[in-house]
SEFIZA-3560 file (N, C-alpha, C; in Angstrom, 3 decimals):
REM SEFIZA-3560
<numar><xx>-20.845</xx><yy>4.903</yy><zz>4.869</zz><atom>N</atom></numar>
<numar><xx>-20.118</xx><yy>4.714</yy><zz>6.121</zz><atom>CA</atom></numar>
<numar><xx>-18.781</xx><yy>5.441</yy><zz>6.039</zz><atom>C</atom></numar>
<numar><xx>-18.534</xx><yy>6.350</yy><zz>6.937</zz><atom>N</atom></numar>
<numar><xx>-17.302</xx><yy>7.127</yy><zz>6.959</zz><atom>CA</atom></numar>
<numar><xx>-16.203</xx><yy>6.375</yy><zz>7.704</zz><atom>C</atom></numar>
<numar><xx>-14.994</xx><yy>6.483</yy><zz>7.180</zz><atom>N</atom></numar>
<numar><xx>-13.840</xx><yy>5.866</yy><zz>7.836</zz><atom>CA</atom></numar>
<numar><xx>-13.176</xx><yy>6.807</yy><zz>8.827</zz><atom>C</atom></numar>
<numar><xx>-13.513</xx><yy>8.076</yy><zz>8.774</zz><atom>N</atom></numar>
<numar><xx>-12.875</xx><yy>9.082</yy><zz>9.609</zz><atom>CA</atom></numar>
<numar><xx>-12.914</xx><yy>8.674</yy><zz>11.078</zz><atom>C</atom></numar>
<numar><xx>-11.745</xx><yy>8.606</yy><zz>11.695</zz><atom>N</atom></numar>
<numar><xx>-11.638</xx><yy>8.294</yy><zz>13.106</zz><atom>CA</atom></numar>
<numar><xx>-11.591</xx><yy>6.815</yy><zz>13.439</zz><atom>C</atom></numar>
<numar><xx>-11.874</xx><yy>5.956</yy><zz>12.481</zz><atom>N</atom></numar>
<numar><xx>-11.803</xx><yy>4.516</yy><zz>12.733</zz><atom>CA</atom></numar>
<numar><xx>-10.353</xx><yy>4.065</yy><zz>12.689</zz><atom>C</atom></numar>
<numar><xx>-10.046</xx><yy>3.042</yy><zz>13.474</zz><atom>N</atom></numar>
<numar><xx>-8.679</xx><yy>2.513</yy><zz>13.497</zz><atom>CA</atom></numar>
<numar><xx>-8.651</xx><yy>1.122</yy><zz>12.888</zz><atom>C</atom></numar>
<numar><xx>-7.525</xx><yy>0.822</yy><zz>12.259</zz><atom>N</atom></numar>
<numar><xx>-7.312</xx><yy>-0.475</yy><zz>11.633</zz><atom>CA</atom></numar>
<numar><xx>-5.896</xx><yy>-0.923</yy><zz>11.971</zz><atom>C</atom></numar>
<numar><xx>-5.730</xx><yy>-2.201</yy><zz>12.254</zz><atom>N</atom></numar>
<numar><xx>-4.408</xx><yy>-2.746</yy><zz>12.532</zz><atom>CA</atom></numar>
<numar><xx>-3.713</xx><yy>-3.081</yy><zz>11.221</zz><atom>C</atom></numar>
<numar><xx>-2.459</xx><yy>-2.697</yy><zz>11.108</zz><atom>N</atom></numar>
<numar><xx>-1.615</xx><yy>-3.014</yy><zz>9.959</zz><atom>CA</atom></numar>
<numar><xx>-0.356</xx><yy>-3.694</yy><zz>10.486</zz><atom>C</atom></numar>
<numar><xx>0.023</xx><yy>-4.785</yy><zz>9.852</zz><atom>N</atom></numar>
<numar><xx>1.220</xx><yy>-5.526</yy><zz>10.240</zz><atom>CA</atom></numar>
<numar><xx>2.324</xx><yy>-5.276</yy><zz>9.229</zz><atom>C</atom></numar>
<numar><xx>3.501</xx><yy>-4.942</yy><zz>9.726</zz><atom>N</atom></numar>
<numar><xx>4.661</xx><yy>-4.687</yy><zz>8.871</zz><atom>CA</atom></numar>
<numar><xx>5.795</xx><yy>-5.595</yy><zz>9.331</zz><atom>C</atom></numar>
<numar><xx>6.379</xx><yy>-6.307</yy><zz>8.387</zz><atom>N</atom></numar>
<numar><xx>7.525</xx><yy>-7.159</yy><zz>8.680</zz><atom>CA</atom></numar>
<numar><xx>8.755</xx><yy>-6.267</yy><zz>8.765</zz><atom>C</atom></numar>
<numar><xx>9.383</xx><yy>-6.247</yy><zz>9.927</zz><atom>N</atom></numar>
<numar><xx>10.544</xx><yy>-5.381</yy><zz>10.141</zz><atom>CA</atom></numar>
<numar><xx>11.757</xx><yy>-6.218</yy><zz>10.473</zz><atom>C</atom></numar>
<numar><xx>12.914</xx><yy>-5.783</yy><zz>9.998</zz><atom>N</atom></numar>
<numar><xx>14.158</xx><yy>-6.479</yy><zz>10.246</zz><atom>CA</atom></numar>
<numar><xx>14.593</xx><yy>-7.254</yy><zz>9.023</zz><atom>C</atom></numar>
<numar><xx>15.637</xx><yy>-8.065</yy><zz>9.204</zz><atom>N</atom></numar>
<numar><xx>16.185</xx><yy>-8.845</yy><zz>8.100</zz><atom>CA</atom></numar>
<numar><xx>16.310</xx><yy>-10.301</yy><zz>8.473</zz><atom>C</atom></numar>
<numar><xx>16.048</xx><yy>-11.156</yy><zz>7.505</zz><atom>N</atom></numar>
<numar><xx>16.278</xx><yy>-12.586</yy><zz>7.661</zz><atom>CA</atom></numar>
<numar><xx>15.632</xx><yy>-13.175</yy><zz>8.897</zz><atom>C</atom></numar>
<numar><xx>16.424</xx><yy>-13.961</yy><zz>9.621</zz><atom>N</atom></numar>
<numar><xx>15.922</xx><yy>-14.646</yy><zz>10.807</zz><atom>CA</atom></numar>
<numar><xx>15.557</xx><yy>-13.690</yy><zz>11.944</zz><atom>C</atom></numar>
<numar><xx>16.035</xx><yy>-12.468</yy><zz>11.866</zz><atom>N</atom></numar>
<numar><xx>15.768</xx><yy>-11.512</yy><zz>12.936</zz><atom>CA</atom></numar>
<numar><xx>14.561</xx><yy>-10.626</yy><zz>12.650</zz><atom>C</atom></numar>
<numar><xx>13.838</xx><yy>-10.894</yy><zz>11.568</zz><atom>N</atom></numar>
<numar><xx>12.677</xx><yy>-10.065</yy><zz>11.244</zz><atom>CA</atom></numar>
<numar><xx>11.465</xx><yy>-10.494</yy><zz>12.069</zz><atom>C</atom></numar>
<numar><xx>10.615</xx><yy>-9.523</yy><zz>12.373</zz><atom>N</atom></numar>
<numar><xx>9.411</xx><yy>-9.763</yy><zz>13.161</zz><atom>CA</atom></numar>
<numar><xx>8.274</xx><yy>-8.919</yy><zz>12.615</zz><atom>C</atom></numar>
<numar><xx>7.050</xx><yy>-9.452</yy><zz>12.728</zz><atom>N</atom></numar>
<numar><xx>5.876</xx><yy>-8.669</yy><zz>12.375</zz><atom>CA</atom></numar>
<numar><xx>5.565</xx><yy>-7.713</yy><zz>13.519</zz><atom>C</atom></numar>
<numar><xx>5.397</xx><yy>-6.452</yy><zz>13.198</zz><atom>N</atom></numar>
<numar><xx>4.981</xx><yy>-5.469</yy><zz>14.192</zz><atom>CA</atom></numar>
<numar><xx>3.623</xx><yy>-4.942</yy><zz>13.769</zz><atom>C</atom></numar>
<numar><xx>2.742</xx><yy>-4.806</yy><zz>14.726</zz><atom>N</atom></numar>
<numar><xx>1.388</xx><yy>-4.346</yy><zz>14.461</zz><atom>CA</atom></numar>
<numar><xx>1.246</xx><yy>-2.884</yy><zz>14.872</zz><atom>C</atom></numar>
<numar><xx>0.573</xx><yy>-2.109</yy><zz>14.032</zz><atom>N</atom></numar>
<numar><xx>0.330</xx><yy>-0.691</yy><zz>14.301</zz><atom>CA</atom></numar>
<numar><xx>-1.153</xx><yy>-0.424</yy><zz>14.105</zz><atom>C</atom></numar>
<numar><xx>-1.794</xx><yy>0.229</yy><zz>15.067</zz><atom>N</atom></numar>
<numar><xx>-3.184</xx><yy>0.643</yy><zz>14.932</zz><atom>CA</atom></numar>
<numar><xx>-3.190</xx><yy>2.057</yy><zz>14.382</zz><atom>C</atom></numar>
<numar><xx>-3.745</xx><yy>2.200</yy><zz>13.185</zz><atom>N</atom></numar>
<numar><xx>-3.678</xx><yy>3.467</yy><zz>12.468</zz><atom>CA</atom></numar>
<numar><xx>-5.076</xx><yy>4.037</yy><zz>12.285</zz><atom>C</atom></numar>
<numar><xx>-5.228</xx><yy>5.322</yy><zz>12.599</zz><atom>N</atom></numar>
<numar><xx>-6.495</xx><yy>6.011</yy><zz>12.352</zz><atom>CA</atom></numar>
<numar><xx>-6.628</xx><yy>6.265</yy><zz>10.858</zz><atom>C</atom></numar>
<numar><xx>-7.781</xx><yy>5.913</yy><zz>10.314</zz><atom>N</atom></numar>
<numar><xx>-8.000</xx><yy>6.027</yy><zz>8.872</zz><atom>CA</atom></numar>
<numar><xx>-8.702</xx><yy>7.321</yy><zz>8.501</zz><atom>C</atom></numar>
<numar><xx>-8.429</xx><yy>7.773</yy><zz>7.280</zz><atom>N</atom></numar>
<numar><xx>-9.125</xx><yy>8.896</yy><zz>6.667</zz><atom>CA</atom></numar>
<numar><xx>-9.669</xx><yy>8.422</yy><zz>5.328</zz><atom>C</atom></numar>
<numar><xx>-10.739</xx><yy>9.049</yy><zz>4.858</zz><atom>N</atom></numar>
<numar><xx>-11.303</xx><yy>8.713</yy><zz>3.552</zz><atom>CA</atom></numar>
<numar><xx>-10.237</xx><yy>8.826</yy><zz>2.473</zz><atom>C</atom></numar>
<numar><xx>-10.202</xx><yy>7.858</yy><zz>1.571</zz><atom>N</atom></numar>
<numar><xx>-9.312</xx><yy>7.916</yy><zz>0.422</zz><atom>CA</atom></numar>
<numar><xx>-7.878</xx><yy>7.500</yy><zz>0.680</zz><atom>C</atom></numar>
<numar><xx>-7.572</xx><yy>7.042</yy><zz>1.889</zz><atom>N</atom></numar>
<numar><xx>-6.197</xx><yy>6.628</yy><zz>2.180</zz><atom>CA</atom></numar>
<numar><xx>-5.812</xx><yy>5.415</yy><zz>1.343</zz><atom>C</atom></numar>
<numar><xx>-4.548</xx><yy>5.392</yy><zz>0.934</zz><atom>N</atom></numar>
<numar><xx>-3.971</xx><yy>4.231</yy><zz>0.264</zz><atom>CA</atom></numar>
<numar><xx>-2.863</xx><yy>3.697</yy><zz>1.167</zz><atom>C</atom></numar>
<numar><xx>-2.316</xx><yy>2.542</yy><zz>0.802</zz><atom>N</atom></numar>
<numar><xx>-1.298</xx><yy>1.905</yy><zz>1.647</zz><atom>CA</atom></numar>
<numar><xx>-0.128</xx><yy>2.850</yy><zz>1.912</zz><atom>C</atom></numar>
<numar><xx>0.300</xx><yy>3.593</yy><zz>0.909</zz><atom>N</atom></numar>
<numar><xx>1.406</xx><yy>4.525</yy><zz>1.105</zz><atom>CA</atom></numar>
<numar><xx>1.073</xx><yy>5.574</yy><zz>2.162</zz><atom>C</atom></numar>
<numar><xx>-0.173</xx><yy>6.052</yy><zz>2.181</zz><atom>N</atom></numar>
<numar><xx>-0.596</xx><yy>6.998</yy><zz>3.216</zz><atom>CA</atom></numar>
<numar><xx>-0.484</xx><yy>6.376</yy><zz>4.599</zz><atom>C</atom></numar>
<numar><xx>-0.841</xx><yy>5.094</yy><zz>4.714</zz><atom>N</atom></numar>
<numar><xx>-0.744</xx><yy>4.392</yy><zz>5.992</zz><atom>CA</atom></numar>
<numar><xx>0.713</xx><yy>4.288</yy><zz>6.436</zz><atom>C</atom></numar>
<numar><xx>1.598</xx><yy>3.939</yy><zz>5.497</zz><atom>N</atom></numar>
<numar><xx>3.030</xx><yy>3.851</yy><zz>5.827</zz><atom>CA</atom></numar>
<numar><xx>3.532</xx><yy>5.200</yy><zz>6.340</zz><atom>C</atom></numar>
<numar><xx>3.160</xx><yy>6.273</yy><zz>5.666</zz><atom>N</atom></numar>
<numar><xx>3.597</xx><yy>7.601</yy><zz>6.106</zz><atom>CA</atom></numar>
<numar><xx>3.027</xx><yy>7.953</yy><zz>7.482</zz><atom>C</atom></numar>
<numar><xx>1.781</xx><yy>7.574</yy><zz>7.746</zz><atom>N</atom></numar>
<numar><xx>1.198</xx><yy>7.851</yy><zz>9.057</zz><atom>CA</atom></numar>
<numar><xx>1.910</xx><yy>7.039</yy><zz>10.141</zz><atom>C</atom></numar>
<numar><xx>2.241</xx><yy>5.789</yy><zz>9.847</zz><atom>N</atom></numar>
<numar><xx>2.984</xx><yy>4.973</yy><zz>10.815</zz><atom>CA</atom></numar>
<numar><xx>4.334</xx><yy>5.615</yy><zz>11.110</zz><atom>C</atom></numar>
<numar><xx>5.019</xx><yy>6.102</yy><zz>10.066</zz><atom>N</atom></numar>
<numar><xx>6.299</xx><yy>6.796</yy><zz>10.269</zz><atom>CA</atom></numar>
<numar><xx>6.126</xx><yy>8.016</yy><zz>11.165</zz><atom>C</atom></numar>
<numar><xx>5.108</xx><yy>8.801</yy><zz>10.895</zz><atom>N</atom></numar>
<numar><xx>4.906</xx><yy>10.061</yy><zz>11.618</zz><atom>CA</atom></numar>
<numar><xx>4.451</xx><yy>9.859</yy><zz>13.057</zz><atom>C</atom></numar>
<numar><xx>3.629</xx><yy>8.838</yy><zz>13.300</zz><atom>N</atom></numar>
<numar><xx>2.991</xx><yy>8.727</yy><zz>14.607</zz><atom>CA</atom></numar>
<numar><xx>3.480</xx><yy>7.566</yy><zz>15.474</zz><atom>C</atom></numar>
<numar><xx>4.103</xx><yy>6.549</yy><zz>14.857</zz><atom>N</atom></numar>
<numar><xx>4.428</xx><yy>5.349</yy><zz>15.629</zz><atom>CA</atom></numar>
<numar><xx>5.887</xx><yy>4.903</yy><zz>15.514</zz><atom>C</atom></numar>
<numar><xx>6.465</xx><yy>4.997</yy><zz>14.335</zz><atom>N</atom></numar>
<numar><xx>7.792</xx><yy>4.408</yy><zz>14.106</zz><atom>CA</atom></numar>
<numar><xx>8.628</xx><yy>5.302</yy><zz>13.193</zz><atom>C</atom></numar>
<numar><xx>9.216</xx><yy>6.362</yy><zz>13.745</zz><atom>N</atom></numar>
<numar><xx>9.998</xx><yy>7.276</yy><zz>12.910</zz><atom>CA</atom></numar>
<numar><xx>11.218</xx><yy>6.620</yy><zz>12.263</zz><atom>C</atom></numar>
<numar><xx>11.603</xx><yy>5.445</yy><zz>12.747</zz><atom>N</atom></numar>
<numar><xx>12.754</xx><yy>4.745</yy><zz>12.166</zz><atom>CA</atom></numar>
<numar><xx>12.354</xx><yy>3.827</yy><zz>11.004</zz><atom>C</atom></numar>
<numar><xx>11.067</xx><yy>3.784</yy><zz>10.672</zz><atom>N</atom></numar>
<numar><xx>10.596</xx><yy>2.979</yy><zz>9.546</zz><atom>CA</atom></numar>
<numar><xx>10.992</xx><yy>3.678</yy><zz>8.248</zz><atom>C</atom></numar>
<numar><xx>11.716</xx><yy>2.962</yy><zz>7.387</zz><atom>N</atom></numar>
<numar><xx>12.180</xx><yy>3.549</yy><zz>6.130</zz><atom>CA</atom></numar>
<numar><xx>11.387</xx><yy>2.978</yy><zz>4.966</zz><atom>C</atom></numar>
<numar><xx>11.092</xx><yy>3.814</yy><zz>3.989</zz><atom>N</atom></numar>
<numar><xx>10.464</xx><yy>3.343</yy><zz>2.760</zz><atom>CA</atom></numar>
<numar><xx>10.868</xx><yy>4.265</yy><zz>1.612</zz><atom>C</atom></numar>
<numar><xx>10.848</xx><yy>3.709</yy><zz>0.408</zz><atom>N</atom></numar>
<numar><xx>11.088</xx><yy>4.500</yy><zz>-0.801</zz><atom>CA</atom></numar>
<numar><xx>9.783</xx><yy>4.544</yy><zz>-1.562</zz><atom>C</atom></numar>
<numar><xx>9.487</xx><yy>5.697</yy><zz>-2.161</zz><atom>N</atom></numar>
<numar><xx>8.226</xx><yy>5.815</yy><zz>-2.880</zz><atom>CA</atom></numar>
<numar><xx>8.362</xx><yy>6.821</yy><zz>-4.006</zz><atom>C</atom></numar>
<numar><xx>7.450</xx><yy>6.744</yy><zz>-4.958</zz><atom>N</atom></numar>
<numar><xx>7.432</xx><yy>7.689</yy><zz>-6.068</zz><atom>CA</atom></numar>
<numar><xx>6.595</xx><yy>8.903</yy><zz>-5.696</zz><atom>C</atom></numar>
<numar><xx>6.251</xx><yy>9.729</yy><zz>-6.634</zz><atom>N</atom></numar>
<numar><xx>5.722</xx><yy>11.070</yy><zz>-6.362</zz><atom>CA</atom></numar>
<numar><xx>4.340</xx><yy>11.115</yy><zz>-5.718</zz><atom>C</atom></numar>
<numar><xx>3.470</xx><yy>10.142</yy><zz>-5.937</zz><atom>N</atom></numar>
<numar><xx>2.090</xx><yy>10.156</yy><zz>-5.467</zz><atom>CA</atom></numar>
<numar><xx>1.381</xx><yy>11.449</yy><zz>-5.870</zz><atom>C</atom></numar>
<numar><xx>1.696</xx><yy>11.914</yy><zz>-7.065</zz><atom>N</atom></numar>
<numar><xx>1.062</xx><yy>13.132</yy><zz>-7.568</zz><atom>CA</atom></numar>
<numar><xx>-0.328</xx><yy>12.878</yy><zz>-8.134</zz><atom>C</atom></numar>
<numar><xx>-0.714</xx><yy>11.627</yy><zz>-8.271</zz><atom>N</atom></numar>
<numar><xx>-2.050</xx><yy>11.311</yy><zz>-8.765</zz><atom>CA</atom></numar>
<numar><xx>-2.193</xx><yy>11.421</yy><zz>-10.266</zz><atom>C</atom></numar>
<numar><xx>-1.087</xx><yy>11.491</yy><zz>-10.973</zz><atom>N</atom></numar>
<numar><xx>-1.142</xx><yy>11.656</yy><zz>-12.430</zz><atom>CA</atom></numar>
<numar><xx>-1.411</xx><yy>10.348</yy><zz>-13.155</zz><atom>C</atom></numar>
<numar><xx>-0.834</xx><yy>9.253</yy><zz>-12.685</zz><atom>N</atom></numar>
<numar><xx>-1.004</xx><yy>7.991</yy><zz>-13.407</zz><atom>CA</atom></numar>
<numar><xx>-1.897</xx><yy>7.010</yy><zz>-12.645</zz><atom>C</atom></numar>
<numar><xx>-2.135</xx><yy>7.245</yy><zz>-11.369</zz><atom>N</atom></numar>
<numar><xx>-3.000</xx><yy>6.362</yy><zz>-10.595</zz><atom>CA</atom></numar>
<numar><xx>-2.343</xx><yy>5.095</yy><zz>-10.103</zz><atom>C</atom></numar>
<numar><xx>-1.037</xx><yy>4.967</yy><zz>-10.231</zz><atom>N</atom></numar>
<numar><xx>-0.383</xx><yy>3.731</yy><zz>-9.771</zz><atom>CA</atom></numar>
<numar><xx>0.776</xx><yy>4.045</yy><zz>-8.845</zz><atom>C</atom></numar>
<numar><xx>0.480</xx><yy>4.713</yy><zz>-7.737</zz><atom>N</atom></numar>
<numar><xx>1.524</xx><yy>5.022</yy><zz>-6.748</zz><atom>CA</atom></numar>
<numar><xx>2.194</xx><yy>3.733</yy><zz>-6.305</zz><atom>C</atom></numar>
<numar><xx>3.490</xx><yy>3.780</yy><zz>-6.169</zz><atom>N</atom></numar>
<numar><xx>4.200</xx><yy>2.578</yy><zz>-5.775</zz><atom>CA</atom></numar>
<numar><xx>4.988</xx><yy>2.836</yy><zz>-4.501</zz><atom>C</atom></numar>
<numar><xx>5.243</xx><yy>1.760</yy><zz>-3.775</zz><atom>N</atom></numar>
<numar><xx>6.048</xx><yy>1.845</yy><zz>-2.561</zz><atom>CA</atom></numar>
<numar><xx>6.937</xx><yy>0.618</yy><zz>-2.473</zz><atom>C</atom></numar>
<numar><xx>8.176</xx><yy>0.828</yy><zz>-2.096</zz><atom>N</atom></numar>
<numar><xx>9.091</xx><yy>-0.263</yy><zz>-1.832</zz><atom>CA</atom></numar>
<numar><xx>9.563</xx><yy>-0.125</yy><zz>-0.406</zz><atom>C</atom></numar>
<numar><xx>9.239</xx><yy>-1.090</yy><zz>0.423</zz><atom>N</atom></numar>
<numar><xx>9.572</xx><yy>-0.993</yy><zz>1.846</zz><atom>CA</atom></numar>
<numar><xx>10.744</xx><yy>-1.905</yy><zz>2.134</zz><atom>C</atom></numar>
//
């Protein structure tokens, strides 16, 4: 079953403290996507003000990390 073109809802908690809210984003999936890929797609297509820090994702160690 191919994921290409299928959409999935992802919820991201945005804001700080009592003012934070869950925002839902429907993201088109591609084969092999990881959570970091989804965050980058949300930034590019839905929420350019979404900030995240991440490591290289060079695929050398297999443990890409993200801090949102």
